[in-house]
CHARMM-style PDB file with segment names, atoms N, HN, CA, C and O in Angstrom:
ATOM      1  N   MET     1      -4.160 -13.484  14.708  1.00  0.00      PROA
ATOM      2  CA  MET     1      -5.120 -13.757  15.763  1.00  0.00      PROA
ATOM      3  C   MET     1      -4.509 -13.645  17.120  1.00  0.00      PROA
ATOM      4  O   MET     1      -3.485 -14.261  17.416  1.00  0.00      PROA
ATOM      5  N   THR     2      -5.202 -12.782  18.021  1.00  0.00      PROA
ATOM      6  HN  THR     2      -6.034 -12.282  17.780  1.00  0.00      PROA
ATOM      7  CA  THR     2      -4.743 -12.877  19.431  1.00  0.00      PROA
ATOM      8  C   THR     2      -5.589 -13.369  20.426  1.00  0.00      PROA
ATOM      9  O   THR     2      -6.727 -12.902  20.477  1.00  0.00      PROA
ATOM     10  N   ASN     3      -5.274 -14.161  21.166  1.00  0.00      PROA
ATOM     11  HN  ASN     3      -4.350 -14.541  21.125  1.00  0.00      PROA
ATOM     12  CA  ASN     3      -6.017 -14.729  22.330  1.00  0.00      PROA
ATOM     13  C   ASN     3      -5.980 -13.743  23.285  1.00  0.00      PROA
ATOM     14  O   ASN     3      -4.904 -13.397  23.773  1.00  0.00      PROA
ATOM     15  N   ILE     4      -7.189 -13.171  23.664  1.00  0.00      PROA
ATOM     16  HN  ILE     4      -8.063 -13.452  23.268  1.00  0.00      PROA
ATOM     17  CA  ILE     4      -7.140 -12.139  24.724  1.00  0.00      PROA
ATOM     18  C   ILE     4      -6.986 -12.512  26.186  1.00  0.00      PROA
ATOM     19  O   ILE     4      -6.659 -11.726  27.075  1.00  0.00      PROA
ATOM     20  N   ALA     5      -7.262 -13.816  26.335  1.00  0.00      PROA
ATOM     21  HN  ALA     5      -7.528 -14.455  25.613  1.00  0.00      PROA
ATOM     22  CA  ALA     5      -7.039 -14.286  27.677  1.00  0.00      PROA
ATOM     23  C   ALA     5      -5.481 -14.555  27.959  1.00  0.00      PROA
ATOM     24  O   ALA     5      -4.966 -14.316  29.052  1.00  0.00      PROA
ATOM     25  N   THR     6      -4.829 -15.047  26.927  1.00  0.00      PROA
ATOM     26  HN  THR     6      -5.248 -15.242  26.040  1.00  0.00      PROA
ATOM     27  CA  THR     6      -3.330 -15.257  27.394  1.00  0.00      PROA
ATOM     28  C   THR     6      -2.313 -14.095  26.688  1.00  0.00      PROA
ATOM     29  O   THR     6      -1.160 -13.957  27.095  1.00  0.00      PROA
ATOM     30  N   ALA     7      -2.804 -13.373  25.715  1.00  0.00      PROA
ATOM     31  HN  ALA     7      -3.742 -13.486  25.384  1.00  0.00      PROA
ATOM     32  CA  ALA     7      -2.218 -12.345  25.011  1.00  0.00      PROA
ATOM     33  C   ALA     7      -1.134 -13.011  23.986  1.00  0.00      PROA
ATOM     34  O   ALA     7      -0.185 -12.394  23.503  1.00  0.00      PROA
ATOM     35  N   LEU     8      -1.420 -14.275  23.763  1.00  0.00      PROA
ATOM     36  HN  LEU     8      -2.191 -14.777  24.155  1.00  0.00      PROA
ATOM     37  CA  LEU     8      -0.559 -15.022  22.590  1.00  0.00      PROA
ATOM     38  C   LEU     8      -1.029 -14.576  21.333  1.00  0.00      PROA
ATOM     39  O   LEU     8      -2.243 -14.426  21.197  1.00  0.00      PROA
ATOM     40  N   SER     9      -0.248 -14.335  20.373  1.00  0.00      PROA
ATOM     41  HN  SER     9       0.739 -14.457  20.484  1.00  0.00      PROA
ATOM     42  CA  SER     9      -0.674 -13.992  19.022  1.00  0.00      PROA
ATOM     43  C   SER     9      -0.091 -14.923  17.885  1.00  0.00      PROA
ATOM     44  O   SER     9       1.021 -15.431  18.032  1.00  0.00      PROA
ATOM     45  N   PHE    10      -0.769 -15.120  16.871  1.00  0.00      PROA
ATOM     46  HN  PHE    10      -1.672 -14.707  16.752  1.00  0.00      PROA
ATOM     47  CA  PHE    10      -0.096 -15.904  15.781  1.00  0.00      PROA
ATOM     48  C   PHE    10      -0.897 -15.553  14.458  1.00  0.00      PROA
ATOM     49  O   PHE    10      -2.073 -15.187  14.472  1.00  0.00      PROA
ATOM     50  N   ASN    11      -0.163 -15.698  13.363  1.00  0.00      PROA
ATOM     51  HN  ASN    11       0.792 -15.995  13.351  1.00  0.00      PROA
ATOM     52  CA  ASN    11      -0.602 -15.495  12.063  1.00  0.00      PROA
ATOM     53  C   ASN    11      -1.267 -16.663  11.415  1.00  0.00      PROA
ATOM     54  O   ASN    11      -0.597 -17.637  11.070  1.00  0.00      PROA
ATOM     55  N   LEU    12      -2.534 -16.606  11.238  1.00  0.00      PROA
ATOM     56  HN  LEU    12      -3.078 -15.814  11.518  1.00  0.00      PROA
ATOM     57  CA  LEU    12      -3.159 -17.563  10.740  1.00  0.00      PROA
ATOM     58  C   LEU    12      -3.271 -17.810   9.089  1.00  0.00      PROA
ATOM     59  O   LEU    12      -3.842 -18.779   8.588  1.00  0.00      PROA
ATOM     60  N   THR    13      -2.716 -16.908   8.463  1.00  0.00      PROA
ATOM     61  HN  THR    13      -2.253 -16.121   8.870  1.00  0.00      PROA
ATOM     62  CA  THR    13      -2.636 -16.969   6.988  1.00  0.00      PROA
ATOM     63  C   THR    13      -1.359 -17.321   6.434  1.00  0.00      PROA
ATOM     64  O   THR    13      -1.246 -17.570   5.234  1.00  0.00      PROA
ATOM     65  N   GLY    14      -0.299 -17.360   7.307  1.00  0.00      PROA
ATOM     66  HN  GLY    14      -0.391 -17.157   8.282  1.00  0.00      PROA
ATOM     67  CA  GLY    14       1.032 -17.740   6.961  1.00  0.00      PROA
ATOM     68  C   GLY    14       1.691 -16.596   6.068  1.00  0.00      PROA
ATOM     69  O   GLY    14       2.678 -16.824   5.369  1.00  0.00      PROA
ATOM     70  N   ARG    15       1.131 -15.462   6.135  1.00  0.00      PROA
ATOM     71  HN  ARG    15       0.329 -15.277   6.704  1.00  0.00      PROA
ATOM     72  CA  ARG    15       1.693 -14.316   5.456  1.00  0.00      PROA
ATOM     73  C   ARG    15       1.807 -14.626   3.951  1.00  0.00      PROA
ATOM     74  O   ARG    15       2.777 -14.253   3.291  1.00  0.00      PROA
ATOM     75  N   ARG    16       0.689 -15.381   3.393  1.00  0.00      PROA
ATOM     76  HN  ARG    16      -0.098 -15.684   3.929  1.00  0.00      PROA
ATOM     77  CA  ARG    16       0.526 -15.699   2.144  1.00  0.00      PROA
ATOM     78  C   ARG    16      -0.639 -14.920   1.531  1.00  0.00      PROA
ATOM     79  O   ARG    16      -1.696 -14.996   2.159  1.00  0.00      PROA
ATOM     80  N   GLY    17      -0.631 -14.175   0.400  1.00  0.00      PROA
ATOM     81  HN  GLY    17       0.227 -14.113  -0.110  1.00  0.00      PROA
ATOM     82  CA  GLY    17      -1.749 -13.402   0.018  1.00  0.00      PROA
ATOM     83  C   GLY    17      -2.205 -12.442   0.707  1.00  0.00      PROA
ATOM     84  O   GLY    17      -1.502 -11.894   1.557  1.00  0.00      PROA
ATOM     85  N   VAL    18      -3.508 -12.056   0.452  1.00  0.00      PROA
ATOM     86  HN  VAL    18      -4.079 -12.501  -0.239  1.00  0.00      PROA
ATOM     87  CA  VAL    18      -4.379 -11.076   1.026  1.00  0.00      PROA
ATOM     88  C   VAL    18      -5.716 -11.865   1.536  1.00  0.00      PROA
ATOM     89  O   VAL    18      -6.411 -12.500   0.743  1.00  0.00      PROA
ATOM     90  N   SER    19      -5.938 -11.794   2.568  1.00  0.00      PROA
ATOM     91  HN  SER    19      -5.373 -11.278   3.212  1.00  0.00      PROA
ATOM     92  CA  SER    19      -7.185 -12.261   3.342  1.00  0.00      PROA
ATOM     93  C   SER    19      -8.067 -11.121   3.746  1.00  0.00      PROA
ATOM     94  O   SER    19      -7.670  -9.982   3.992  1.00  0.00      PROA
ATOM     95  N   TRP    20      -9.455 -11.595   3.795  1.00  0.00      PROA
ATOM     96  HN  TRP    20      -9.778 -12.521   3.595  1.00  0.00      PROA
ATOM     97  CA  TRP    20     -10.430 -10.418   4.044  1.00  0.00      PROA
ATOM     98  C   TRP    20     -11.820 -11.087   4.359  1.00  0.00      PROA
ATOM     99  O   TRP    20     -12.068 -12.236   3.992  1.00  0.00      PROA
ATOM    100  N   GLY    21     -12.730 -10.292   5.072  1.00  0.00      PROA
ATOM    101  HN  GLY    21     -12.528  -9.359   5.370  1.00  0.00      PROA
ATOM    102  CA  GLY    21     -14.252 -10.775   5.263  1.00  0.00      PROA
ATOM    103  C   GLY    21     -14.306 -11.938   6.191  1.00  0.00      PROA
ATOM    104  O   GLY    21     -15.126 -12.826   5.956  1.00  0.00      PROA
ATOM    105  N   GLY    22     -13.484 -12.026   7.262  1.00  0.00      PROA
ATOM    106  HN  GLY    22     -12.818 -11.305   7.452  1.00  0.00      PROA
ATOM    107  CA  GLY    22     -13.814 -13.197   8.157  1.00  0.00      PROA
ATOM    108  C   GLY    22     -14.928 -12.944   8.933  1.00  0.00      PROA
ATOM    109  O   GLY    22     -15.268 -11.860   9.407  1.00  0.00      PROA
ATOM    110  N   VAL    23     -15.552 -14.176   9.047  1.00  0.00      PROA
ATOM    111  HN  VAL    23     -15.276 -15.057   8.663  1.00  0.00      PROA
ATOM    112  CA  VAL    23     -16.799 -14.354   9.862  1.00  0.00      PROA
ATOM    113  C   VAL    23     -16.650 -15.687  10.793  1.00  0.00      PROA
ATOM    114  O   VAL    23     -16.297 -16.802  10.408  1.00  0.00      PROA
ATOM    115  N   TRP    24     -17.025 -15.271  12.176  1.00  0.00      PROA
ATOM    116  HN  TRP    24     -17.312 -14.366  12.488  1.00  0.00      PROA
ATOM    117  CA  TRP    24     -16.980 -16.430  12.966  1.00  0.00      PROA
ATOM    118  C   TRP    24     -18.198 -17.346  12.855  1.00  0.00      PROA
ATOM    119  O   TRP    24     -19.279 -16.826  12.581  1.00  0.00      PROA
ATOM    120  N   SER    25     -18.114 -18.709  13.051  1.00  0.00      PROA
ATOM    121  HN  SER    25     -17.236 -19.132  13.274  1.00  0.00      PROA
ATOM    122  CA  SER    25     -19.163 -19.551  13.194  1.00  0.00      PROA
ATOM    123  C   SER    25     -20.090 -19.253  14.340  1.00  0.00      PROA
ATOM    124  O   SER    25     -19.594 -18.621  15.273  1.00  0.00      PROA
ATOM    125  N   PRO    26     -21.361 -19.605  14.426  1.00  0.00      PROA
ATOM    126  CA  PRO    26     -22.158 -19.357  15.512  1.00  0.00      PROA
ATOM    127  C   PRO    26     -21.472 -19.929  16.801  1.00  0.00      PROA
ATOM    128  O   PRO    26     -21.716 -19.248  17.798  1.00  0.00      PROA
ATOM    129  N   ASP    27     -20.669 -21.023  17.015  1.00  0.00      PROA
ATOM    130  HN  ASP    27     -20.471 -21.575  16.206  1.00  0.00      PROA
ATOM    131  CA  ASP    27     -20.194 -21.844  18.059  1.00  0.00      PROA
ATOM    132  C   ASP    27     -18.804 -21.182  18.360  1.00  0.00      PROA
ATOM    133  O   ASP    27     -18.174 -21.529  19.359  1.00  0.00      PROA
ATOM    134  N   GLY    28     -18.308 -20.196  17.467  1.00  0.00      PROA
ATOM    135  HN  GLY    28     -18.820 -19.915  16.655  1.00  0.00      PROA
ATOM    136  CA  GLY    28     -16.951 -19.625  17.817  1.00  0.00      PROA
ATOM    137  C   GLY    28     -15.806 -20.516  17.467  1.00  0.00      PROA
ATOM    138  O   GLY    28     -14.677 -20.079  17.695  1.00  0.00      PROA
ATOM    139  N   GLN    29     -15.938 -21.694  16.949  1.00  0.00      PROA
ATOM    140  HN  GLN    29     -16.855 -22.048  16.764  1.00  0.00      PROA
ATOM    141  CA  GLN    29     -14.925 -22.838  16.628  1.00  0.00      PROA
ATOM    142  C   GLN    29     -14.063 -22.623  15.397  1.00  0.00      PROA
ATOM    143  O   GLN    29     -12.858 -22.865  15.327  1.00  0.00      PROA
ATOM    144  N   SER    30     -14.864 -22.121  14.402  1.00  0.00      PROA
ATOM    145  HN  SER    30     -15.843 -21.924  14.459  1.00  0.00      PROA
ATOM    146  CA  SER    30     -14.317 -21.725  13.031  1.00  0.00      PROA
ATOM    147  C   SER    30     -14.295 -20.204  12.630  1.00  0.00      PROA
ATOM    148  O   SER    30     -15.119 -19.397  13.061  1.00  0.00      PROA
ATOM    149  N   LEU    31     -13.324 -19.907  11.808  1.00  0.00      PROA
ATOM    150  HN  LEU    31     -12.655 -20.563  11.458  1.00  0.00      PROA
ATOM    151  CA  LEU    31     -13.414 -18.583  11.278  1.00  0.00      PROA
ATOM    152  C   LEU    31     -13.337 -18.845   9.663  1.00  0.00      PROA
ATOM    153  O   LEU    31     -12.349 -19.387   9.167  1.00  0.00      PROA
ATOM    154  N   ALA    32     -14.364 -18.453   8.951  1.00  0.00      PROA
ATOM    155  HN  ALA    32     -15.166 -18.013   9.355  1.00  0.00      PROA
ATOM    156  CA  ALA    32     -14.432 -18.433   7.436  1.00  0.00      PROA
ATOM    157  C   ALA    32     -13.739 -17.123   7.052  1.00  0.00      PROA
ATOM    158  O   ALA    32     -13.776 -16.104   7.743  1.00  0.00      PROA
ATOM    159  N   PHE    33     -13.105 -17.249   5.883  1.00  0.00      PROA
ATOM    160  HN  PHE    33     -13.075 -18.076   5.321  1.00  0.00      PROA
ATOM    161  CA  PHE    33     -12.509 -15.917   5.375  1.00  0.00      PROA
ATOM    162  C   PHE    33     -12.072 -16.272   3.784  1.00  0.00      PROA
ATOM    163  O   PHE    33     -11.899 -17.388   3.293  1.00  0.00      PROA
ATOM    164  N   LEU    34     -11.968 -15.115   3.224  1.00  0.00      PROA
ATOM    165  HN  LEU    34     -12.108 -14.208   3.623  1.00  0.00      PROA
ATOM    166  CA  LEU    34     -11.781 -15.238   1.661  1.00  0.00      PROA
ATOM    167  C   LEU    34     -10.237 -14.821   1.814  1.00  0.00      PROA
ATOM    168  O   LEU    34      -9.786 -14.012   2.626  1.00  0.00      PROA
ATOM    169  N   SER    35      -9.525 -15.560   0.843  1.00  0.00      PROA
ATOM    170  HN  SER    35      -9.892 -16.217   0.183  1.00  0.00      PROA
ATOM    171  CA  SER    35      -7.903 -15.375   0.751  1.00  0.00      PROA
ATOM    172  C   SER    35      -7.625 -15.586  -0.686  1.00  0.00      PROA
ATOM    173  O   SER    35      -8.309 -16.441  -1.248  1.00  0.00      PROA
ATOM    174  N   ASP    36      -6.689 -14.917  -1.409  1.00  0.00      PROA
ATOM    175  HN  ASP    36      -6.133 -14.223  -0.952  1.00  0.00      PROA
ATOM    176  CA  ASP    36      -6.015 -15.214  -2.496  1.00  0.00      PROA
ATOM    177  C   ASP    36      -4.750 -15.727  -2.379  1.00  0.00      PROA
ATOM    178  O   ASP    36      -3.907 -15.441  -3.229  1.00  0.00      PROA
ATOM    179  N   ARG    37      -4.449 -16.555  -1.309  1.00  0.00      PROA
ATOM    180  HN  ARG    37      -5.134 -16.788  -0.618  1.00  0.00      PROA
ATOM    181  CA  ARG    37      -3.292 -17.130  -0.937  1.00  0.00      PROA
ATOM    182  C   ARG    37      -2.708 -18.251  -1.998  1.00  0.00      PROA
ATOM    183  O   ARG    37      -1.538 -18.606  -2.143  1.00  0.00      PROA
ATOM    184  N   ALA    38      -3.819 -18.670  -2.652  1.00  0.00      PROA
ATOM    185  HN  ALA    38      -4.769 -18.382  -2.535  1.00  0.00      PROA
ATOM    186  CA  ALA    38      -3.630 -19.854  -3.632  1.00  0.00      PROA
ATOM    187  C   ALA    38      -3.499 -19.314  -5.301  1.00  0.00      PROA
ATOM    188  O   ALA    38      -3.367 -20.004  -6.312  1.00  0.00      PROA
ATOM    189  N   GLY    39      -3.580 -17.989  -5.178  1.00  0.00      PROA
ATOM    190  HN  GLY    39      -3.687 -17.429  -4.357  1.00  0.00      PROA
ATOM    191  CA  GLY    39      -3.558 -17.331  -6.563  1.00  0.00      PROA
ATOM    192  C   GLY    39      -4.750 -16.744  -7.013  1.00  0.00      PROA
ATOM    193  O   GLY    39      -4.703 -15.856  -7.864  1.00  0.00      PROA
ATOM    194  N   VAL    40      -5.781 -17.123  -6.556  1.00  0.00      PROA
ATOM    195  HN  VAL    40      -5.819 -17.844  -5.865  1.00  0.00      PROA
ATOM    196  CA  VAL    40      -7.278 -16.539  -6.865  1.00  0.00      PROA
ATOM    197  C   VAL    40      -8.167 -16.590  -5.440  1.00  0.00      PROA
ATOM    198  O   VAL    40      -8.026 -17.446  -4.567  1.00  0.00      PROA
ATOM    199  N   PRO    41      -9.070 -15.524  -5.417  1.00  0.00      PROA
ATOM    200  CA  PRO    41      -9.818 -15.550  -4.166  1.00  0.00      PROA
ATOM    201  C   PRO    41     -10.547 -16.875  -4.032  1.00  0.00      PROA
ATOM    202  O   PRO    41     -11.069 -17.417  -5.006  1.00  0.00      PROA
ATOM    203  N   GLN    42     -10.574 -17.387  -2.803  1.00  0.00      PROA
ATOM    204  HN  GLN    42     -10.150 -16.946  -2.011  1.00  0.00      PROA
ATOM    205  CA  GLN    42     -11.337 -18.680  -2.436  1.00  0.00      PROA
ATOM    206  C   GLN    42     -11.685 -18.567  -0.944  1.00  0.00      PROA
ATOM    207  O   GLN    42     -11.242 -17.688  -0.205  1.00  0.00      PROA
ATOM    208  N   LEU    43     -12.571 -19.601  -0.558  1.00  0.00      PROA
ATOM    209  HN  LEU    43     -12.932 -20.315  -1.159  1.00  0.00      PROA
ATOM    210  CA  LEU    43     -13.128 -19.588   0.719  1.00  0.00      PROA
ATOM    211  C   LEU    43     -12.293 -20.634   1.547  1.00  0.00      PROA
ATOM    212  O   LEU    43     -12.110 -21.801   1.202  1.00  0.00      PROA
ATOM    213  N   TRP    44     -11.795 -20.015   2.739  1.00  0.00      PROA
ATOM    214  HN  TRP    44     -11.944 -19.067   3.019  1.00  0.00      PROA
ATOM    215  CA  TRP    44     -10.974 -20.771   3.736  1.00  0.00      PROA
ATOM    216  C   TRP    44     -11.506 -20.695   4.921  1.00  0.00      PROA
ATOM    217  O   TRP    44     -12.233 -19.771   5.285  1.00  0.00      PROA
ATOM    218  N   LEU    45     -11.111 -21.860   5.741  1.00  0.00      PROA
ATOM    219  HN  LEU    45     -10.521 -22.610   5.445  1.00  0.00      PROA
ATOM    220  CA  LEU    45     -11.710 -22.119   7.123  1.00  0.00      PROA
ATOM    221  C   LEU    45     -10.533 -22.340   8.070  1.00  0.00      PROA
ATOM    222  O   LEU    45      -9.605 -23.105   7.810  1.00  0.00      PROA
ATOM    223  N   TRP    46     -10.641 -21.580   9.245  1.00  0.00      PROA
ATOM    224  HN  TRP    46     -11.396 -20.958   9.456  1.00  0.00      PROA
ATOM    225  CA  TRP    46      -9.590 -21.807  10.260  1.00  0.00      PROA
ATOM    226  C   TRP    46     -10.419 -22.524  11.461  1.00  0.00      PROA
ATOM    227  O   TRP    46     -11.567 -22.233  11.795  1.00  0.00      PROA
ATOM    228  N   ASN    47      -9.652 -23.451  11.995  1.00  0.00      PROA
ATOM    229  HN  ASN    47      -8.719 -23.688  11.724  1.00  0.00      PROA
ATOM    230  CA  ASN    47     -10.310 -24.102  13.146  1.00  0.00      PROA
ATOM    231  C   ASN    47      -9.879 -23.725  14.399  1.00  0.00      PROA
ATOM    232  O   ASN    47      -8.683 -23.986  14.531  1.00  0.00      PROA
ATOM    233  N   ALA    48     -10.380 -23.208  15.383  1.00  0.00      PROA
ATOM    234  HN  ALA    48     -11.351 -22.995  15.276  1.00  0.00      PROA
ATOM    235  CA  ALA    48      -9.851 -22.791  16.649  1.00  0.00      PROA
ATOM    236  C   ALA    48      -9.255 -23.890  17.452  1.00  0.00      PROA
ATOM    237  O   ALA    48      -8.270 -23.655  18.152  1.00  0.00      PROA
ATOM    238  N   ASP    49      -9.825 -25.160  17.396  1.00  0.00      PROA
ATOM    239  HN  ASP    49     -10.625 -25.350  16.827  1.00  0.00      PROA
ATOM    240  CA  ASP    49      -9.228 -26.095  18.069  1.00  0.00      PROA
ATOM    241  C   ASP    49      -7.810 -26.666  17.623  1.00  0.00      PROA
ATOM    242  O   ASP    49      -6.919 -26.895  18.442  1.00  0.00      PROA
ATOM    243  N   THR    50      -7.691 -26.852  16.401  1.00  0.00      PROA
ATOM    244  HN  THR    50      -8.414 -26.666  15.736  1.00  0.00      PROA
ATOM    245  CA  THR    50      -6.544 -27.441  15.641  1.00  0.00      PROA
ATOM    246  C   THR    50      -5.644 -26.362  15.195  1.00  0.00      PROA
ATOM    247  O   THR    50      -4.467 -26.640  14.968  1.00  0.00      PROA
ATOM    248  N   HSD    51      -6.100 -25.104  15.039  1.00  0.00      PROA
ATOM    249  HN  HSD    51      -7.057 -24.878  15.223  1.00  0.00      PROA
ATOM    250  CA  HSD    51      -5.324 -23.868  14.443  1.00  0.00      PROA
ATOM    251  C   HSD    51      -4.999 -24.262  12.946  1.00  0.00      PROA
ATOM    252  O   HSD    51      -4.078 -23.722  12.333  1.00  0.00      PROA
ATOM    253  N   GLN    52      -5.714 -25.120  12.461  1.00  0.00      PROA
ATOM    254  HN  GLN    52      -6.462 -25.559  12.959  1.00  0.00      PROA
ATOM    255  CA  GLN    52      -5.345 -25.556  10.988  1.00  0.00      PROA
ATOM    256  C   GLN    52      -6.237 -24.677  10.002  1.00  0.00      PROA
ATOM    257  O   GLN    52      -7.391 -24.376  10.304  1.00  0.00      PROA
ATOM    258  N   VAL    53      -5.679 -24.306   8.883  1.00  0.00      PROA
ATOM    259  HN  VAL    53      -4.741 -24.550   8.637  1.00  0.00      PROA
ATOM    260  CA  VAL    53      -6.306 -23.459   7.934  1.00  0.00      PROA
ATOM    261  C   VAL    53      -6.598 -24.381   6.618  1.00  0.00      PROA
ATOM    262  O   VAL    53      -5.694 -25.017   6.077  1.00  0.00      PROA
ATOM    263  N   ARG    54      -7.644 -24.389   6.260  1.00  0.00      PROA
ATOM    264  HN  ARG    54      -8.379 -23.873   6.700  1.00  0.00      PROA
ATOM    265  CA  ARG    54      -7.986 -25.288   4.894  1.00  0.00      PROA
ATOM    266  C   ARG    54      -8.835 -24.633   3.742  1.00  0.00      PROA
ATOM    267  O   ARG    54      -9.772 -23.899   4.053  1.00  0.00      PROA
ATOM    268  N   CYS    55      -8.537 -24.874   2.426  1.00  0.00      PROA
ATOM    269  HN  CYS    55      -7.775 -25.470   2.173  1.00  0.00      PROA
ATOM    270  CA  CYS    55      -9.563 -24.378   1.526  1.00  0.00      PROA
ATOM    271  C   CYS    55     -10.676 -25.266   1.577  1.00  0.00      PROA
ATOM    272  O   CYS    55     -10.524 -26.486   1.509  1.00  0.00      PROA
ATOM    273  N   VAL    56     -11.934 -24.642   1.709  1.00  0.00      PROA
ATOM    274  HN  VAL    56     -12.058 -23.651   1.764  1.00  0.00      PROA
ATOM    275  CA  VAL    56     -13.093 -25.256   1.601  1.00  0.00      PROA
ATOM    276  C   VAL    56     -13.904 -25.151   0.403  1.00  0.00      PROA
ATOM    277  O   VAL    56     -14.922 -25.832   0.279  1.00  0.00      PROA
ATOM    278  N   ALA    57     -13.494 -24.300  -0.525  1.00  0.00      PROA
ATOM    279  HN  ALA    57     -12.667 -23.747  -0.424  1.00  0.00      PROA
ATOM    280  CA  ALA    57     -14.063 -24.177  -1.959  1.00  0.00      PROA
ATOM    281  C   ALA    57     -12.987 -24.062  -3.043  1.00  0.00      PROA
ATOM    282  O   ALA    57     -12.483 -22.944  -3.150  1.00  0.00      PROA
ATOM    283  N   ARG    58     -12.624 -24.852  -3.719  1.00  0.00      PROA
ATOM    284  HN  ARG    58     -13.034 -25.761  -3.632  1.00  0.00      PROA
ATOM    285  CA  ARG    58     -11.560 -24.682  -4.723  1.00  0.00      PROA
ATOM    286  C   ARG    58     -11.984 -23.931  -5.834  1.00  0.00      PROA
ATOM    287  O   ARG    58     -11.262 -24.032  -6.825  1.00  0.00      PROA
ATOM    288  N   VAL    59     -13.015 -23.171  -5.926  1.00  0.00      PROA
ATOM    289  HN  VAL    59     -13.601 -23.089  -5.120  1.00  0.00      PROA
ATOM    290  CA  VAL    59     -13.420 -22.453  -7.069  1.00  0.00      PROA
ATOM    291  C   VAL    59     -13.042 -21.036  -6.809  1.00  0.00      PROA
ATOM    292  O   VAL    59     -13.068 -20.623  -5.649  1.00  0.00      PROA
ATOM    293  N   ALA    60     -12.638 -20.131  -7.950  1.00  0.00      PROA
ATOM    294  HN  ALA    60     -12.617 -20.466  -8.892  1.00  0.00      PROA
ATOM    295  CA  ALA    60     -12.718 -18.848  -7.778  1.00  0.00      PROA
ATOM    296  C   ALA    60     -13.840 -18.013  -7.127  1.00  0.00      PROA
ATOM    297  O   ALA    60     -14.946 -18.050  -7.667  1.00  0.00      PROA
ATOM    298  N   ILE    61     -13.694 -17.391  -6.205  1.00  0.00      PROA
ATOM    299  HN  ILE    61     -12.796 -17.361  -5.767  1.00  0.00      PROA
ATOM    300  CA  ILE    61     -14.737 -16.418  -5.534  1.00  0.00      PROA
ATOM    301  C   ILE    61     -14.690 -15.019  -6.158  1.00  0.00      PROA
ATOM    302  O   ILE    61     -13.622 -14.408  -6.218  1.00  0.00      PROA
ATOM    303  N   HSD    62     -15.941 -14.458  -6.665  1.00  0.00      PROA
ATOM    304  HN  HSD    62     -16.808 -14.953  -6.617  1.00  0.00      PROA
ATOM    305  CA  HSD    62     -15.961 -13.108  -7.164  1.00  0.00      PROA
ATOM    306  C   HSD    62     -16.685 -12.342  -6.204  1.00  0.00      PROA
ATOM    307  O   HSD    62     -17.859 -12.620  -5.958  1.00  0.00      PROA
ATOM    308  N   THR    63     -16.042 -11.323  -5.590  1.00  0.00      PROA
ATOM    309  HN  THR    63     -15.088 -11.098  -5.790  1.00  0.00      PROA
ATOM    310  CA  THR    63     -16.844 -10.706  -4.564  1.00  0.00      PROA
ATOM    311  C   THR    63     -17.495  -9.274  -5.355  1.00  0.00      PROA
ATOM    312  O   THR    63     -16.830  -8.685  -6.207  1.00  0.00      PROA
ATOM    313  N   VAL    64     -18.714  -8.868  -4.994  1.00  0.00      PROA
ATOM    314  HN  VAL    64     -19.255  -9.346  -4.302  1.00  0.00      PROA
ATOM    315  CA  VAL    64     -19.360  -7.925  -5.430  1.00  0.00      PROA
ATOM    316  C   VAL    64     -19.683  -7.043  -4.243  1.00  0.00      PROA
ATOM    317  O   VAL    64     -20.062  -7.613  -3.221  1.00  0.00      PROA
ATOM    318  N   TYR    65     -19.587  -5.797  -4.248  1.00  0.00      PROA
ATOM    319  HN  TYR    65     -19.279  -5.333  -5.079  1.00  0.00      PROA
ATOM    320  CA  TYR    65     -19.896  -4.710  -3.376  1.00  0.00      PROA
ATOM    321  C   TYR    65     -20.926  -3.942  -3.906  1.00  0.00      PROA
ATOM    322  O   TYR    65     -20.852  -3.487  -5.047  1.00  0.00      PROA
ATOM    323  N   ALA    66     -21.849  -3.763  -3.200  1.00  0.00      PROA
ATOM    324  HN  ALA    66     -21.909  -4.133  -2.273  1.00  0.00      PROA
ATOM    325  CA  ALA    66     -23.080  -2.813  -3.649  1.00  0.00      PROA
ATOM    326  C   ALA    66     -22.750  -1.515  -2.853  1.00  0.00      PROA
ATOM    327  O   ALA    66     -22.274  -1.569  -1.719  1.00  0.00      PROA
ATOM    328  N   THR    67     -23.011  -0.399  -3.467  1.00  0.00      PROA
ATOM    329  HN  THR    67     -23.397  -0.356  -4.388  1.00  0.00      PROA
ATOM    330  CA  THR    67     -23.090   0.962  -2.930  1.00  0.00      PROA
ATOM    331  C   THR    67     -24.254   1.309  -2.658  1.00  0.00      PROA
ATOM    332  OT1 THR    67     -24.472   2.430  -2.198  1.00  0.00      PROA
TER     333      THR     67
END
């Protein structure tokens, strides 16, 4: 993540697993994303105020891509 106002960068995933599909909340305060950092794909949430990441769904997520 890079703050374009300050140019400060940090890694929100802790370099664990693979993360994808990030989507910002309408108010810009949270970023929801899928990650397999705990061994199986799950839904995670990053809080812009606290810079904390937490798992919000402890069930395995199965993604399906339609062509």
